[in-house]
Every structure is written in structure tokens, then in C-alpha cells.
N, C-alpha and C positions, 0 to 999 in steps of 0.2 A: 440380445441382451441390455445395449445401454440405450436401447428404446424401452424397453421396458422401466429401466429406471428412473425413466423422464416421466411416463405414466404413473406411475409408482408416487413421485415426489410429488407428480402435480396434486395427482388424487389425493393425497397426505394434506397438502397446504389448504384444499378445500372443505377437507374434514375438520383440520384446527386451528385455521388463520383465519380472525373476521374481515380482516380487508380483503381475504381473495373472496371471500362471501358474497361482500361487497361488487367485488372486481366482475365475480364471473358468472353470477344470477345463481337462482335456486335452483337444489336439485342437478347437481351435473355428477356427471362421471366420464371422464376420461377415458377409453379405450384401446386410440390411434391415432396414431402422427395428422393423423387429417383433422380428427379433429384439435387435437393440441395447435395445429396451425393456425385453428380461428382464435383465440383466446388471447385476451389485451397486452398488449403493451406496459412495459411498468419501469420507474425511474426512482432516483436517491430523492427527488421531492416528494414524491405519494409515499414510501416510506416513513420520511423525514413527518409527514400529515398523519400517519395514523400511529406512530410512534409505537408501545404494546402493541394496537389491535394488529400490528403487525408481524409478530411470533405468533408463536406457536401455545394455545393457551393451555398444553398439554403441559409444554416444558416452564411457563411460570408455576407449577405446583406442584408441590409432591409426589414422589421422587423424584422428576428428574428433575427440579429446580436444581439439586443438589449436583447435577453433573451439567450444570448451565455457566457457560463462559463469556462475558460481554468484550468486547468490542468498539471500539471506536474507532470509525474513516472519518480522519483529520489531513489526509493527505494530501499526492500531487494533485488532486481533480478541485482542491478547496471546497468541496461539500462534506458536511457535519452528516454521520448517522451511525447513533445506536441499533446495534447488532447482539445477536448470542449464538452461540454455538456449544453444541452438545459435545463435551468430551471424547467420546467413541468415534461420533461423524469426525470430528476434528483429527483425530489420529487414522480415519478411513480414507480422509480424502485427499491425503497425502502418500497415501501408499505409492501411485503409482510415479510418482515425483522421488520417492527414495528408490524406486528400481532403475527410475534412470540413472539416480547419481552414481547408481554401485554400476550399471554394468558398463557407461562411458565415461564416466569420469571416476569408477575406483572407489565413491565414498560413501562408507555407511556411519548409521545412530552412533555405532562406538568412535570412533573416531574422533579426535580432537579437535574442536570448533573455537573460533572468533565468530564474534559477531555485534552489530552495534543496535542501541535502545534507546529509546527518548524518554519515555517513563514504564517504573515497571509494579506491577499489580498484585496484590497479594487476593487470591480472592478475584473479584469484580470490583477490588476500591484502590486508587491510587496509592501507593505509600511512597513520603517523601521523605529521604533517607540522604538524599544529595551525594549518596556514593558514586564515585567516576568510575569505579571496576566492579566487576559480580562475576564470581566464582560458582560455578554448582556443586553439587554439593557433589558431585562423583566424579570432581574435576576431570571432564569431560568438553567442559565450554567457558569460555571468558566472555564478559561483555562487556563492553565502553560505553560508557554514556557519551551521546551525540554532542550534549551541549556542551557548554566553556568551552572550546575548540580553539589553540591557537600550537604556534609554532613551537610550544613547550610543553604542551599537552600531546602534540602530535609527538614529539621527541621520546613519550615518556608513554605513550601507549605503544612502540615498535620496540621499547627493551621490554614493557610485557607482554608482547608477544614474541621476545624471541626466548623470554623463559619459559612461556608457557607450551611453547614449540608446539602449532596448532598443523593440523591436516590439510584442512579447508577454512576460508575465508569466507560467511556472506554479509553481504553490505549492499550500497547503492555505488554506481558508478563514481561517482563525483567524489565519495572516502575512499576508495581504491585508489581512485587518479591520485589523493595525496598523498596516499600512503606509498605509489610507485614513485612520485617524484621526488620527496622524501628519500629516498633509498637511494634515487639517481642523484639527487646533485648533494647526499650527504657521501655518499659511497660506503652506507654500511652493509654489514654483512646480513646475507640474505637469511628468510625463514626456512632452516636447512627441511622441514618435514613438510613443507606446502608444498602441496600439488594440485591445488584445485581454489579459483577464486569463485562463486556465485553472487552474479549481480541481480539487480532487478529493481525496478519504479521509475527509471528513467530511459532518455534515448542513450544506448550505448554503442557510440561511434567506433566505427573499423579501426581508426588509431590510436583511441583510446585503450580498444582491447589488447591493440596489439605491444602498445606502451605493456601495462599491465600485466601482460601474459610472459613480454622480454626483460623489464625488470624485476617482477618477482619469479620467477623460473615458475611458472607453473600454468595449468589449464584453464581458460576461462568458460563459464557458462553461464548466458544468459536467461533470466525465465521472466514469464509475465502472470501475473497473478493478480488478487485483490485480496481485502480481507472475508469478504461478503461470501466467496467460495473455494477462497487459498489455488494453487497452483490452475492455471487456464493452459497454458505451456510452457517448454520446457527445448531448448536446443538438446541435441542430440548426438553432438561432436560434428554440429554441420554448418552451425551459424544460421539454424532456418528452427522456426516458433514449429513443435510439434504440438499439436491438440492433444490433453489428455484427455483423451475421449471417457475415461472409466469416471473423470469427477466432475466433466461438462458438457453442456450441449449449447453448443455457438450460432450463432444467427448473425448474419450481415443485412442490415434495413438501411434503406431509403424512402427518406418521401410515404414511410409507412407500413412497404410492403420491402419481404425477401427478397434480395436479389441474389441471381445464380453466384456461382464460383466466379470468382477472378474478377466480380464488381468492386468498387469502392463504397461502403457506406456505414454509420455505427454499428459500431460492435454490440451484442447482447448475447448474455449467459441464461442459464438457468443450471443452479447448482445442485448437481445430485446426491446430494451427500448432507446439503445442510436444512436438518428435520427444524432446528429449533427459532429459525428465520429464513425460509426458505425461501429462497430470490427466482420467480419465473418468468421469464423473456423480459430479463432483467437488463436496461441502461448501462451501459460504465461508464461513456463519456469520451471514450476512445476511439478512432475512425481503423479500419482495416477492410481486406478481404480475405476471404476462403481461396486456397488452392486444395485441389484435390489431385493427387497423382494415384492412383491404381488404391491401395489401401490407407495409404499416409493421409493425414488432412493437415495443411497448414495454415498458420495465419499472419498475413504479412500487416506489421503496422504502419500507419500514415497517421503525415503531423503529431508527432509525439514531440513531448515536452522535452524541452536543451537541458541540460543541467547548467546551472547558475549558481553563485556565489555568492555572499552578502560577503561585502568589503568593508573593514573598519580603518579607523583611522593609522593602525601601527600598520598595515598591508598584509595584516590576515585574511587570508581567502576562508572563511566560515558557511562548512555545509548549511543551508536553508533549512534543516532538519529541525533546528532547535526552536525554529517556529512553535513545532507541534507540540513540544510538552506544555505549554500556558492554554493551549487550544483545549489541549485535555482538560487540563486543572479548571476552567472556566465550564464544561461542562458538565465537568463532578461534582462544583461546586453550587452552579444556575439551572444545570438543567440542561436537557438537549435545545437550547433557546437559538443556536447559533445556527442556520441553514448553511453558509456560506460565508469565505473569507479569502482575503488575497491583500499580501504584504508586499508594499514595491520601494524599494530603496532608492530613493529620489536625489539621496548627494552623500557625502563621505557623511555618515552621526545623523542622517535624514531620513525620516521612516513615516510613509505613511500604511496606516491600517484599516482596511474598509472590510466591516462585518457587515451579510447581509441576515436579518433579523426577520421573527414573524412578527407582525405589526402591532403588536401587542406588548411587547418586547422592547421597541426603538426606543424608548427613556432610559433602557438597562445601562448605555455605552459607558458610561462613569465607571462603574459597577465592572464591568467587562475591563474596559481600559486597566481598575488596580489590580484587578487580576491577573492581565497578560502582561503586565511590568514588573509587577510582585517574581512570577513565577520564570521567567527571561533569565537563565541563571547565564550570561556572558557578560564577564566583569569588561570585556573588551568594548562593548557597547554603553557603558554605565552613562556615556558620556552624552546620548543619542539623546535627539529630540523627533518625540513620536506625535504625528495629528489623526489623531482614532474618527472614522467614520461609521456611522451607521444607516442604512440604507433596509427596503425590501428586497431588491436583486441585485445580483452583479454577471453579467452577460460576460462568455466566450470571449475571446480573443479572436480576432479576424484571420491571423496567420495560422493561428495553429488548431483553430476550431473548439479549443476548450480553455476552460479556466484556470491558471497555473497560479496554485498559492503564491508564490514569491516570482517577483520580478525586478532584474536590476537595472536601472536605467542611469546608472553609472560608468563613467567612462574607465576600463578596465577590470569591472565587474563579470567580467563573462569567465566562463572556463578559458 
């Protein structure tokens, strides 16, 4: 059934996506896994180059355009990409994840949740309202803006959580650690209904898992996913990433070839649900290996990005996610002109901001810098000095094999 879903999404992509017609060639129909394995690999750079030609033309026209929800990837990889999701596909892609949450952690969509966000969208447009807290109309979720993090703000966030009384929290490990540190250091009362914290987007050290579970008195589940496909793998109470086989097909590639189980290589996925922007044999930018044990398929990640914080002049440790908000506004106002970005803290109140731009936009550095500083909502960095650089390419780090969007060179700035 999974193989048929794979074949179906490939044939849909060829029929409806101009990029794939160019990549696959003329008059192609995939009917077997053998034929699928002959298809070319893709990556983020290709999608940014093709832009809307990488999207389903069916979804760019009425009536499906009404179901289209745009997203931007400007996260830990430091590579920017616009993509679309059909609302129904988006929901279907998360079904296996919700089944796992229910079976192993006792969590359902009806339970009260707290989460953290950088920007808010109305339809497909960013809305700028500077709200620090956002409660859903049905009182089932409470969101906190990641921008403007300080010790005082953390106190207020936790106070709001106590009043809201969530059963679970979805966030990144760095923010969960800040919450756990605050509770432990200040000896405040625990969140009485909290039973589960789900983390994603960063390396979760076992020492951090233990701290979060012990201090917040809950279970911790680690999820591996991306905006392009949603959930790729999820722990099932055993600290192992089980592949969500109903949602993605995963391959490990080295030197242009798929490698056997147990060998390390680059992670490629095919999303089985995203028809608006199909991702076929798509390189994520992570490395790992697949492990098969009977009917179970696991993924083990290699060279993962470590959590790092911004360190301000007042001693606050600030999640680097505050930088994603201005990046999204740049894409909103100037179009998808940024290919990659990286921000380096070189000293207290000193930052280097590097943008990789399409060649014809290299001269737009000042406009980008203006938007970046305007939408960086962090008062404790108001005295900071920013050095902006524009180039055509940024390259992965030797130690991780990845391009991390934030790197801290300041002693004490690490977690």
C-alpha cells in the first residue's frame, strides 16, 4: 500500500508540476519501485530555482487554490524555501503522528496544548500584531511568541501556563530546557495537568531529556520532521525514531547511490501526501542511517545540530528562533530572494549576518538589512552591532556537515 502511494504521488507530480516534467523527461509513467529508483534526486536549491514551477499547477488555480496554505522553510538548515500544502493533505499527513501520540503518550487533539511560534499567518499573509500570547477560540491551545525572550518574559510565560494548565507542550529542546531550568532554580509549582512534552528541530541530549522529565514531571517524546512533509519519524516510548511509513518514504544516499540498511549517508524523503508541492527523492540536509528490525523501520540521525543560545549583555540566554521572524518578513516583502542565511554571534552585542542571494539580488543587501533590524523584536539586543554580508553561496560546516543558521562564538553562549 505504501509503495502504491509512492507511485501515485510520483505520477501526480509528473502530470501537474512543470519542474518534474523537465527533470523526468517526456511521457513518463511510474508503475514499479524499480522505475521509481531510476528517478533523479532533488534538493532545496532546485526548488528555490524553479519557485512556483515546483508547485502543482492544479493547486494554483480555482478551486484548489482556496485550500492552499503557503509555508516558508527558514529554519535550522539556513536555506529558505517557499512551499504549499493543501489543507486536507496537511491533515492526512499528521494522522499517524496523532495515533502515536494517543497510543504511547495519551494525547489527543482535544487536550489542552501550549506551543511557541515566531510569526502568525492569516491565510497566506503574515499578520504583524506583536502579540506575546495567542489563545485559540476553543481554549484548547495557548501559543507564545518566541521573540523578546528575557528572564522576566520567561516568568510571565510560566505564569500563563500555570493558569492555562496544559496537558502537553510542543516546542524545541532549547525552550523546554529554559522552562525546566526556571522551574528548578526558582522552585515554582509544577504544571499540575502536564503529562507530555514533545520536542523537535534540534538535537535532544539524553541528559536534557532526563532534566525535562524530572523537573516538569512528564514524559518527553522526540519527533523528527520538516515543513515539506510534516512528521518523518517519532519516538514510541523507546527513544528510537520510528519512520512514519504512511507519510514518507525514506532513502539514505551516499555518492549518488542508495545505500543498504545500517550505512550512513544523506537523508532523502518522498512525501506521500503533499500534492501542492510534491517532494520526490528530496534531500533534507541531514545525515543518518536506516535500521530495519522485522516490520519496524527506524532512522538514526548523525551529525545533528546542537542547541545554542544567543547571549545578551544582561546575561539572558535567548533562543535563536527570534531570527526566523525577520527572515520570514524579508521573504514576505521582497520575495524569495534569500537562498541561505547564517547568523554568527562574534561577541556580546556583536553579530555577523550572512545572506546567500540569487546573483541579481546581491545589490539588495541594504534593503534586506533594514527589514531584518526592523522586525527583530528583541529589546535586549537594541545596542547590538550588526555586520551584514551578501554572497552567492554559504557552505556546510566541516564538523556537522550542515549549515546551521545560528552559531555562537562567545564563551558561555552554548547550552
